[in-house]
N, C-alpha and C positions, 0 to 999 in steps of 0.2 A: 179416073175422077174430079171434075173441077175441085179444083184447094184443092188436097186434100189432108192437107197441112193446121187443115181447123181438127180435126183427129186427135190431134191431137189441145185440143185447148174446150175447155164445158160451154158453155153456154152465154151463161151472165160473163164469164172473163169475154169473151164478145163484142157483146151488148157493154159493157162500158170503153174496152179496145177501143172500138173505128169514133165515137162520140170523143175522145176525149182526145185523139190523132187530130179528128179533125178540129178538133177546140185550139192544138197548139197549131194549128197550120193558120189559120182566121190570123192565131195571136203575130207567128210569124210576118207570116205575110201582110200588114196590117203595119202590125211596128216597119216593117220593110216600105210599103207603102206613103210610108207619110215619113219618114229619112228623104228617099225620096224626094218627094215632092215639095218639102220642106226646101234640099238643096240647089234640084234643080231647079223646081219647076217649071216638072212638067206637064203638070194639068192641071189647067182648063176649065177648073172644073167648075160643074153646075148637080146640085143635087134632083133635081126635078129628072133627066135623066138616067142616074144613075137611083133612082128609086124605081122610075120602071123599070129599068133590067131587072135592078135587084127580085122585087114583087112574079114579072113573067118566067125567070131558071128559078123561084124558088116554084112553084104553081105548076111550074112544066115536070119537075124532077117533080114532087108528092103525085102528080095526076099520072106520072107512070111508072114507081117502085110502090103503088096499090093497084094497076093493075095488077102485075108483075108476080107482091104479096097474095092476092087472091090468086094470080095462080098456078100457085106452086100451093098453093095451103089444096085448092081442090087437088091437082097429084098428089099429093101426101097422101089425101084419104082415100083417095081410090089405091095408091099402095097396101093400104092397113085390110082396105075389101081386099086384094088380088088376095092376101094373107090368107082375109076369114075364111076365102070359098077356095083358095087349095087346104086348111085344113076341112072342107067338110069333105072335099070329096075326099083325103082319103080316109072322114070318119062313111064313106058310103061305102069308098071299096073295101075296106073292113066290116058292117055289117051286106056287103053278100058275100067273100067266106064265110063266115060263121053262116048263113041259112046255103052253100052250101053247105059242111061241115065234117067234107072229106079229107083226112087226115093230109094227103096235100096243097088241100086248099089253106092246111091250117101250117105247113110249115109254111105258105107264103105270106100268110097269115104274118106268122114269126117272121118273114120277111123284113113285111109294109110294117110291119115294130119298132127292127131298124134300121130299115130305112129314116124310120120319121127322130127317131136318137141321133141320126146323121147328121139332118136337113138344122137343127137345135144344140153340138157340139162340131159338129166336123163344118158345116152350113156360113155356117150362121157371119162366124168369127170371120169369113174368106172374101164375103161382103163387104162387107172392110175395104180392098182395094179391088175392087171390080170384079169379081168370077164370083162361081160358083167350088162345088170342089169337090176335087176325085175321088172320092172315099164315100161320102154320100150319092155319085153318077155312080158308082159299083155298085153299092144297097141299092139303086133303084133294078138295077139293073138281074140285078139278084132277085127281087119281086118278080119282072120280068118269065126269069125261070124259072120261077116255081112255082106261077103261075097257069107255064109253060105245059104242068108236068100233071097239072086235072084233064081228070079223064072225064066228062059227063058219059054217064047210060042209061041215062034215062033220059025221055023228054023236059022232065019238071027241073033237074039239071043242068043238063043243057042250053032254056031260055039264060037260067040261072047264069053258068059262067057265060053266055051274051055279051050279061050285064056286068058280069065281074070282068071282061077284055074294055066294055067305056068305060067302069068305075075307074082302071088301070090309065087306062090313056088320057081320063083328065085327069090326074092326077099325076104325069107329066105335063102333059099341058102348060096345067097351075106352076110346075118346078121352073120351066121352058120361063114365063111372062116373069118372071119373079123375077132369075138373072137379069132378064134383057130389061124385066124396070133399074138395074143397077146406074147403066145408064140417064135414067129421066131427069137429069139432075139439068141446071141450065145451062148456057158454052160458058166458058171462061171472055169468048166475047163482051160478055153478056155485062161480068163485072170489069173489065178491062174498060170499057168506054160508060159504065157508070159510077164506076174511081171517078177516070178522067173529067165525067161531065161532075161527079163532087168539090173537086179538086178549079172545079171552072165556075162553081157558084161560088169555089172561098174565095177567089177572085172578085169577085167582084159584090159581097160582103163586103175587104175591104175598102178595097175601091173606097165605097159608102162609109167606111169608119172613120175613113185620113177626115172629118170635118162628125163628127156624132156626141150625142151628147150618149153620161153614163146605160142607160133605160135603151138604147137606144143597140149601145152595146149585148147590151145581154138579152131582148128579146132579140137580133140575130144569132147569139149566140145559139140561143133558144130553139131557132128553126132548126138549124142544121144541127144540134143534138139530133130532131124526132125523123128528117132527115134521112142519119147515120141507122140512128134507130131501126127504122126502116131499112133498110138494104145490108143488115146484121138481120135483122127478121129472115128480111131473104135466102144467106142467105146457115142459116141454121136450119130452115123447113127444106130444105134447096136438097140437103144431100140426106137420102131418107135412111142410108146406112153408121150414116158419118155424129157423133158427138153426142150428148144427153138431149134433144125433142129427136126421137128416132121409130122409123119402120120394126113395133119391137115381136119378137117370137111368143105373142105367151098364146097367143090364138094354137099355135104351134106346139107347148109345150100342155096343153089341156088340154086338147087331145092324146097327146106320149100318154098323159099319165089316167086317162078313162082308157087309155086298151089296157096300156097296167094291170086295169084291175081287174077286166072281164078275163077272165076262166072260158074258152068255150070245152064241148065236151065234143073229142069225137067221131062221127056217126062208124056204124059197123060192117064191114063193108056187107054188103048185099041191104043194105037198110034204105030205104026212102026215103 
C-alpha cells in the first residue's frame, strides 16, 4: 500500500509535519537564494514575472489537489458503503437460515456468526497490510460447507434454500469487494509528482521572497501551509484502513452483536 509508514503517524502529526517541513524548506531556500543573489548577482530580478509565476503555480496546485481531495473523499465514502452492504448481506443470510430453521441451517448460522467475528478480529487488522486473512477465508469456507449439508425436503424449503444460496454468494462477493478496495489508494507516482511540484512552488516562493516585505513573507507562508494541508488531507483519506481516519468495522460489529443476541430454536424433524 502507498506509504504504509503513515500507519505509525496520527492524523494530527501528519497535518503538522507536512506544513512544518514545507515552511522550513521555504526558509532555507529563501536564505540560500538571497545569499547567492548578493554574492554573485545571478538574478536579473523582475517582481512582475515572479509574481505571475507564483500566482499561476499556486492556483494550479490548488485546483489539482482540490480535485484529488474530492475524489478520495468520494472513494472513502464508497468504501464505507461497501462495508455497510457487507453487513446487510450477512444479516440477510442470517434471516434466511433462521427461516429455514432446521438443525443444519442453524449450524450454518453458527458458522456465519464465527465468520463475522473473524472479519472483525482476524481480518480487519490484516487489511492494513493489504491482504485478507486465511483464518477468515477458512471460516467462510465452513459457512459454505454447513450450508451444503442443508437438505430441503419440501417445496417451501427448496425456495428458502435457493435464497440462502443467493445470500451466501452475496456475502462472499462483499468480502471480495472489500479486500479489493485495499488497493484503491492513489499510486505512489501521484505523491512523488505532488511533492516535487510543491518543491517547485517553494522555489518560486523563495525567488519572490528575495525582495519582499514581512507581510508578503507571511502571506507566502500561509499559502504554502494551506497547500500542504490539502496534500496531508489527501494522504490521510486515501489510505482506507490506516491511520486515525479510516474505514471502520462498526457496522459489522453491530451485526455481530445482533446475531449473538438471537437464539433461534431448531425445528423438530418433520416440521414444515
